[in-house]
N, C-alpha and C positions, 0 to 999 in steps of 0.2 A: 567492493562488497556492500550490499545494502545495509542500512542501519537496522538495529533491532529496537522496535518500539514496545513498551511494556505499560501495564497499568500505572506504574510509578512515574514514567517519564513522558507519557503521551501528551499531557497538557503542555508541558514546556517545549517538547520537540516538534509537535505538530500544531496544536491549537494556537500557540503563541508565535509561531513562525510567520514571517511575512512572505515566505516563498510558498509555491504550490507544493503540497505533500502528496505523495503517491503511497498508499498503504496497502500492502498485500496481506490479507488475512489467510492464514494457512495452518496446516498441521502436519506432523511427521507421517502419519498414516494415510495421507491423502495423495494418491497417485497424480492427479492433475496438478496439484499444488507443487509437487516435486518437479513436474515437467516444466512449469513456468518459472521456477526458482532461478535458473541461469539467465532467463530473459530479464528478470527483475534486477539481477546483479549487473548485467550488461548496461541496462538503462541507468543504473546508479552511477556507473563510470562515465557514461556518455553525457549525463546531465549534472555531473558533479559541480557543486557551487551554484547551480541554477535552480535545481529542483531537489526537494527533500524526499528521498526514496527509501522506504524501509518495510520491514515485515513485522507482523504481529502473530505470534503463535497462539491460536485460539484456546488451546488446552492450558497453556500457562498464564494467559491473560484474559480470563473470561469476562471481566467487567467491561472492557472496551468493546468486545463483541456484542454484549447485551446492549450497551449504550447506542450502538449503531445498527441494531437489528440484524446482525449477521446470522443467517440461518443456513446458508450453503457456502461451501468454500471450493476453490479459491474465490474470494471476493476482493476486488480491488477498488478502494475508494480514493477519490481525488478530492483533497481538502484544501481550501484556500480561504484565508481570513477567518479560520475557525469553523467554516461551514462546508458541508459536502457539496461539491459543484458537479460531480460526475461519478459514474460507477461502472465497473465491468464485473460480470460474474462468469465463472468457468474459465477453462484454459483458453487463451486467446493468442493469435499470432502477434509478434512484436509490433507489426505495423499498426495494430489497433491501439496499443499503448502509446505509441509515438503520436498518432493522430489526436488522442485525447490530451496528452501532455502539451503538444504544440497549441491546441485550442485554448489552453488555460494559462500559459505562461506569458 
């Protein structure tokens, strides 16, 4: 299961991490977000210990969304060393996530 990132733990869990972090910005009411949820969970298992993979519920954690200029969801940010190194927007096939993860780990 992917981690849950919040306004409260984002800095410690993502920005201070030395690993690549993959953050899925989503909401309950978003159909495409629900469609890629299982893919995010699969990736979380496959890259356990190597990549920090989690989700941010934009309705419950508006500050992170504002900080990163998230205007449409699902939006997936790839963060390393406290900086955004890549991004995907919209529902994507698993292969696209794997390609981006492998390029940055």
